[in-house]
N, C-alpha and C positions, 0 to 999 in steps of 0.2 A: 496284667497291669501295665499301664503305659510307662515307657522309659522316658525319664526326664534328664536333660543335659544341664549341668549346673550353670555353665557360662552363658546359656541362652535365656532370654526373657520368657515369661509365661506365654505370651502370645506366639513367640517363635517356637517354643516347645509344642504348643498346640498345632501350629501349622506343620511342623516337621512330622508329627505323629500322623496327621491326616494325609500328608504326602506319602508316607510309608504305606499306609493302608491303600491309598489309591494305586500305587505302582506294585502292590503285592509284595512288599519287602518289610524289613524291620528297621528300626532307627539305627541299630548297631551296624547293620549292613550298609546303610546309607552313609554313615560316618566313615566306615572303612573304605568304601568305594570313593567317597569324596577326597579323602586324604591321599589315596593312592593315585587317583586319576587327575585331580585338579590341584590340590594344595601342595603336595610334595613336588609335583612336576614343575611348578612355578618357582621352585627354589625357596619356599617358605620353610621356616624352622618347625620341625615336628614337635607337637605339644604346646605350641603357642596359641592361646585362646583369647586373643584380643577382639576388638570390634571388627577388624577386617576379616578374621576367621569366621565369626558369627554371621556376618552379612553374606560372605561368599557361600557359606554353607546353606543359608536360607535361600539364596539365589539358585544354588544347584538343586536343592530338593524341590523348590517351587517350579523350576523349569521342567523337571521330569513329570511332576504331577499335572502341570498345566498342559503339557503335551497330550496327556491322556484325556483331559477335559475337552481339548479342542477337537478330538475325534468325533464327539457328539455335542458340539457347542450349541446348536439350536435347541436341543432338548434340555441341556443344562441351564440355559438362560431362561427358558420357559418355567422350569420348576424352582428357579432362584438359587440353586446350589452353586452355579458358576459365579454369580455376583458375590455371594457370601464368602466363598472360599478366596476369590481373588482380592476382595477387600481386606480380608484377614492377612493375605500374603503381603499386601502393601503395608499394613500395620506392622507386621513382623519385620519387613525390610527396613522400615523407618526406626524401629526400636528392637534390634536383633539381640543385644546382649543384656544380661541381668544388670550390669552397671548402668546402662541406659534407662532401664526400667526404674531402678531406684532413684536416679536423678530426676526422672519425669514425675514420679510419685511425690518426691519432696517438693518439687516446684508447684505441683497442683495443690498440695496441702497448704503451702505457704500462700498461694494466691487466694485460696478459699478463706484462710484465716485473715488475710488482709481485708478481704471484702466482707468478712463476717457472714459468709454464706454457709449454712449447715449442709453437711453431706447428705445427699439423697440418692436413693437407689433409682436408677433410670428404668423406666418401663418401655417395652418395645411398642412401636407405633403400628397399629393394625392397618391404618389407612394413611396413605400419603396424599396430601392435597395436590390438585392439578397445578395450582399456581404456587408451588412450594417456595419459590424464591422470595416471596414477600414475608413469610412467617417461619422460614426454615431456621433462622437463628434462635427463635424461641423454642422450636421443637427439639433441636438436637444440640443444645448448648452443653449438655453433660455427656454426650455420646463420644466415643473414640472417633477421631477424625484423621484424615490422611493429608500429608503435605504435598507440595509441588514436586519435589524430587522423587518421591516414591511413585507418584502418578506417572511421571515421565518415564521412570525406569520400567514400570509395568507396560507402558505403551511401546517401549523398545522390545519387550518380550512378546506381547500380544497386541498387534496394531488394530484392535477393535475399539477400545475406549478412546484412544488417541493415536496419533502418529508421532514418531519421535521428533520429526522436524517442526511440528507446530503444537506439540503437546503442552508447552508452557503457556502459549497463548490461549489454548482451549481451557486449560485449568483456571487461568486467571478470569476468563469469562464466566465459567460455571460457578466459581466461588466468590464472585464479586460481592454477594450479600452475606457471606458467611466468613468474612475475615480471612480469605485465602486458605480455608480448610474445607476439605471435601468430606461430607458426612455420608453414612451408609444409605439413608433414605434417598438422598439425591443421586447417589451412585447407582442404586438399584433401579430407580425411576428412569435414569438415563439409559441404562441397558435395555429396559423393557420398551422404551420408546424407539430405540435402535431396531429392536426386533419387530416392532409394529411397522416401522417405516419400510423395512425390507419386505415384509409381507404385503404391505399396501402397494408398493411399487411393482411387485410381481403380478398383481391383479390387473394392472393397467393394460388397456387394449393397444395393440400394435397400430401405428398410423396407417390409414387407408392407402392401399396401393404401394406399400413399402414392405420389404422383407428384411428384417433386421439380421445383421451378421451374427455369427456364432458367439462372438465376443462383445456384442453390443447390448447394453443394459439400459433400460429406461430409468432415468434419474429424477424426473419431475414432470408433472402433467397439470395443466390448468386450462380452463375454458370449457370444461364438461358441465353437465347438468348439475352436478353436486359441488362445483367449485366456482370461483369468481371468473368474470369474463376476461377474454383477451381479444383485442381488436387490432387488425392490420389496416394501416392507412396507406392508400395508393392515391396520391394527389389529393383531391378533395373528397374522395369516397372512402368509406370505412366498411370493413368486412370482419364481423365476429367469427370466431372459430376456436379450434382446440390446438394448444401448443404443447409439444412433447420434446423433452430434452433427453438425449442419450449421451454416452461417452464418446460419440463420434459426430453427431449432427444435431441440428434443431429442425423439427418438423412442424409446419403449420397447415392445418386442415380447415379450410373455409367452411362455414356452416351452410348446408344446402337446405332444401325444403324438407326432406325426410332424414337424410343422413349427411355425413361429411363428404366433401369433395376430396379428390386425390391430394395427397400431402405435398406441399412445397418443401423441398429439402435444402437446408443450408449446411453444407459439408465443411466441418471444421478441420478435417484431416488432410485437406488439400494443401499442398505446399505453395500457397499463393499469399499475396499481401491482403490481409483481412483484419477487421477490427470491429469491436462492439462498444458503443458509447451511449451515454444517456442522451435523451432528446425530449423536446417539448412538443406536444401535439394539441389538437383541439378540433372543433367543428370546422369543416371546409379547409382543413390544413393550417388553421391559425395556431401559432405556438402559444397556447394559453396555459396548458397544464403540463407540468414537468413530471410526467408519469410514464414515459416511454423509453424504449431503447431503439437504436438504429444500427443495423448491420451493414457494413460497407466492405466491398472487396474489389480487386482489380478486374474481376469478371463482370461486374454489374455496373451499368451506367448510372443507376439510382440506388440509393440505399433502401433496405427493407425496414420499415418502421412498424414496431409492435408496441401497442399501448396496454397498460395494466390499470384499468380504472379503479380508483379508490377514493373514498370520501375525503379523507384528511391528508395523511402523509403519503409518501411514495415508498413505503416499505416493500410492497410487492415488487415494484420495479427494481429496487436496489437488490432484492433477493435474486431475481432472474438475471440481472446484470452480473452479479457476482458468480452465479453458476455458469453462465455462458462464457464469461471470461476465463473461468477455471478450466473448462474443456478446451477452449481456444489456446490457452497458455500451455496446457498439457501437451497438445500436439506440436506446438512451437518448441517446447522443451525437447521432445523426442527428436524433432528435426534438427534443432540447433546443435545438440550434443551427439547426433548421429547414433541414436540407440536403435540398432538394427536387429539385435537379438530378440526374437519374439517372446522369450521367457521374461527378459528384463522389461520389455515394453509392456507386456500384460501385467507385470508386477506393479508398474507405475499406474496403469489403468485401475488396478484393484485398489491401490492406496487412495487414488483420487475418488473412486466410487464410495469407498468407506468414509472419506472425509465429507462427502456430500450427504451421505446417510446420517452421519453424526450431526450435521447442521440441521437436517430435518428434525431429528430428535430433540435438539436443543431448542428449536423454535416452538415445538409442541410443549416443552416444559416451561419456557419463558415467554408465554404469550403476551403478558402485560407489557413487558419491555423486551422486544425481540433483540437478540444479540447481533453484534456486528458479524455479517457473514464471513468476512475474510479471516476472522480469528479461528475458524474451523477448517478453512480450506488451506491448500498448500501453495499453489502457484499464484493465486490471486493475492495471497498474503505477502509473498516475497517479491511480488511485482510492485508493492507499495512501500515496504519498509526499506530503510537504508541498507546497503550492502546485500540486498536480496539476490542480485545477479551472482555475487560471489558465493552465496550459500547454495544456489542452484547448481553452480559449477561443482561444488563439493558433493552435492547430492548425486549428480551424474557420475562422479568418480566412485562413489560408494556403492553404486548398483552392481558392480562386478564382484563385490565381496558379500553381497546378500544372496542367499539361496531362497528363491521364492517357492521351493517345493516342500519345505518342511510343514508340519501340521499346523503351526501357529503363524504362518505367513499370511499376508493379506489375501492372496489368491486362493490359498487353501481354505481360509475362513469363509470366503464367499462361496466356494464350492460346497462346503459342508452346510452352509445356510441356504442351499438350494438356489443359488444365483448362477445363471449361465456364465460360462467363462470360455476363454479362447481354447480352441482345439489345437494343441501344440504337439507336433509329431515327435519331437525329441523327448526323451525321457528325462525327468527331473530327479536328480539324486536326492535321497532323503538326507537332511542335515544331521550331523552328529549330535548326540544328546548333550555333550558338554558345551556346545555352542549356545545352548539355551539359557545359560546362566546370567547373561546380561549383555549390555552393549559392547561392541567391539571397539578397537582403537579408532577405526574410521568413523564410527558413530560418535565416539567421544570427541574427536576433533571437529566433527560437524556440529555437535551440540555446543562446543566452545564458540564457534563462529556465530551460532544462533544467539547465544547469550550476549555477545558483543553487539550484534545487530539490534537486539531487544533493548539494550541500554541506550543505544543511539536513538532508537525510536521514541523512547520516553523523553529524551532531551528535546527531540524535534517536536513532540506533542506539547511540551511545556512552552517552547518558543512559539508555536502556532497559537496556543491559547492566549498568549500575550498580545496577539494581533487581532483577536476576534472583536475587541472593543472598537478598534479603528474601522473595521469593515462594516460595523453597524451604524456608524455615524452618517448623518445626512450630508448633502452637498455643501451646505453653509459651514457646518462644523469642520468638515474635511478641508475646506479652503482656509479657514482660520488657522487650523493646525499647520497646514503647509506654509502659510506666511510666517508663522512663528518659528518653524524649523529652518526657514531660509533667512532668518535674521542675521546669523553670522556671515552669510554670504553678502547680505545687503550692507553690512558694515565694512566688508573688504573692498567692495566695488569702488567706493569713493577714493580709497588709497590708490588703486590702479589708475583711476581717472586723474588724480593729482600727478602721478608719475608721468602719465602719457601727455598731459597738458603742460608740462614743464613748470608746475607750481613748486616743485622741489628739484631744482636743477641738478644738485649734486647726486641725488638718488637716481634721477633720470639718466644722467651721463654714465653712472656706474652700471645701471641695468642695460643700457645700450651697448656699452663696451663689453660687458659679459656676454650679451647675446651675439655680438659680432665675433667675439673670440670663439664661442662654442660653434657657431656656424662655420667659421674659417678652418678651425682645427678638426671639424667634424666630431665634436664631442657631445653630440646629442644624447647618445647612450649614457655617457658619464653624467651629463646634466640631469637626466631622468633619475639616475642612480642617487645623485645627491638629494634630489627632491624626495625620493622614497625614504632615504635615511633621515631626512628632516621630519617626515611624517612619523617614522618610528620613534624618533626622539620626543616628539610631542606626545605620543601615546605613553611612553615611559614616564614623562613628566606628569601626565595626568594620573597614572597609576601611583607614582610616588606621593603625590599630593592627595591621594584617596578621593578623587573626584567622583568615582563610582559610588562611594558610600554617601556622598552628599547629594547625588542626583538620583533619588529614588523614583521621582516622577517629574514630568514636565507640566507645569500649570499654565494653561492657556485661557486667557480672559477674552470672552467674546462680547463683553458689554460695550456699548457705544454711546457717545454723548449726542448723537444725532437723534432728531425726532423721527416719528414714523414716516412723515411725508418726505423728509430729507433722505431717509433710507430707501424709500421707494424710488425717488428721483435718481439716487446714486446707482441703484440696481438697474434702472432703465439706461443710464449712461454706460454702465458696464456692458449690458447686453448689446447696445448699439455699437460699442467698440469691437466686441467680438464679431458682430455681423459685418462690420466694415473690414475687419481683418480677413474674414472668410472670402468676402468679395474681392479684396486685393489679391489674395492667393489664387483664386480662380482666374482672374484676369491675367496674372503673371504666367500661370501655366498655359493658358490659351495663347498668349503672345509667343512663348517659347515654342509651342507646337506649330504656330504659323511660320516661325523662322525655320524650324526643322523640316517642315513639309514644303518650304519655299512658296507659301501663299503670299508672303511679302518678299518678292524676289530681290528687290534692291537691298533690303536689310539682310536677307540671307547671304547675298554675295559679300557684303561687308563683314559679316560674322565669319564666313569661311576664310576670307583673306586674313582676318585677325587671328583666327585659330591656327592657320597655317604658319603665319609669322611667329606666333608664340611657340609652336612646335619646333620650328627651326632654331629659335633661340635656346629652348631647353635642350635640343640635341647638340648644339655647338658649345654653349657656355656651360661650365660645370654648375651643378645645382646649388652648391654652397654660395657661389657668387650671386646667383639669382635670389637666394634667401637673404643674403646680406643687403642687396639692393632694396628689397622690400622693407627690411628693418630700417634702413637709413631713410627711405622715403616716408615711412609712417612717423618716425621720430622728427624728421625735419619739417614736415607739413603741419605738425601740431605745435611747433615752436613759433615764437613771435616773428622770427625772420621768415619762416615759411609762410606764415599768414600774410605778411606784407608782399612777398614775392608771388604768392599764389593768386589765382583769380577764380571767381565763381563762373566765369564764362564757359569753361570746360564742363562743369557740372550742369550748367543750363543747357548746353548743346546735347549732352548725353540724355538729359531728361526729355528734351524735345524729340530726340531720335527714338526714345522708348515709347513716347506717347503717339508717335506716328505709325507704330506697328499695328495693322488691323488684326482683329481676332477672328477665328472661325465661328460662325454663328452656332448658337446652341439652342436646341428645341427640346423642351421637356414634354414628354407624352406619358399617358397612363398605361399604354400597352406597347410592347416592343414591335416595331414594324417588321413586315416580312422581309423587306430588302431595303437597304440604305446605302448611300454613297460611301460613308465612312463611319464606323462605329468604334468608339473608344472602349 
């Protein structure tokens, strides 16, 4: 007869009993061993059976049993026993004590009573639909489900279903259609797809002319007869072929008449400057379709462009871009944090390989709406989210505390699933059994940093969503919005003009005196500080008057009292003004270039003499006196006295001097000449 522990829930009792059977022990022996090895050694009071005791006991028993399961994980996944047991383990971890079970039962009964839904016995589902995400809420509404914390905890125990560093992002993506609860049909389907993905990748052929390393594993292949095309663009020519990604490199084999040509290798493990970015391609090199990636490095004069043709979206391109960036960032991570130990390096390789396999499995499950690739990856994810570099730093520090040799580590799981792994000469010590009970302190601190980054990511996502409407507006609407936003500045400019033109003499004198005093006393820093304090005061005033509550949106009216013809004429005048402005800018730049190159020798001599004199003045006279002179000149020349004393003759001579500067001739051609006298 099965032994039941009173303070444990029914699911926890069931899991503990199955754990005892798996390890060849009894429940009483497990309790005695747990209390002597784990509970009492941590200074806990003997005989206390709270939620902490129940959960820790479930963790301890589950760790011992899961270790046995991992010895033959490929067989256990195939027959479904691994998924059923581990799902029940997560249920037991989430509801370990009898008190939790009673509270949960009461809540469920109350919800059903409120909704007036009669209790029904749930029947098992014999078949799981391929596109489960669309109808899963209807299929498993009454089934026991797992929450996020239990899922991430199990990922820290067995990094097959998720990795502890991105487990919450993975869970959120998998359960987006089931109200953030993971049901067993989805969990079982996910594991089976993982197993299928591994077996599919093992069948892929090695790129021609390439001998893969002992620790090199094929992660993705396209361009074969049974998959979609991949095209490499070289200038105006295009070459279809097969593209293979491993955890070290990217291989492209151009299609020949009968077979593939020798593979072109893009080595991501080299410690050089290299990057992968999205790109647009098209016939004859025209950037028409945004469905390609371009690889650039310091060793190549031109980037390698690979296109992934697709009828509508660029999902394939985004998938390949995420995978290649993941491998590139993996090697950058190992190089940046100087991970020299082959055991730790292969441990990160194994975790990255598993993350890519999980992404393949999720894409097979969610074909109608493919998931965001970065949510399943590690380095591509933390390259995007805020504080990602800080999390990677903590991850590098935690590598020393992780033993990749125990039976449930990522590298061990890959080995037992018949995936090739690195041949490491040093022996890896088996981890102690008690370390399998859950996350360590380092992992807990790492998860705390991840949670903070996740919250910041949500805030940034909300902020970015508020800007999407502005990005979709046309040129006309954007211009109208810009004019409306600049209205406060437009109202301030007349005030400055009045002060500068002495229309308010008292204010002008005060501003001039303050400017002279700041320049003479060299109080520029203090003046800026006063300005900043004034801005802070205005912000506090706006908060006190609750302007943020009154300003929920900005209404911009683009209606005009002009007729259609008047609007067209106004647009033509505006376009001509822009054209004249561009012409003036070009002429000015060409005149300056003529002076600099001494094409206009007389003008160049005058400029050099003037610049030399100005340099001497700045070197001899203190800068503050120079600034004071400029202030006095500007204020004096705009006054009535300055206008009477001043003369337009100087401005006229300056304009005549500027107009007399010849420009360098410009010739516009359709093709770059082989040789030219001077090319800008």
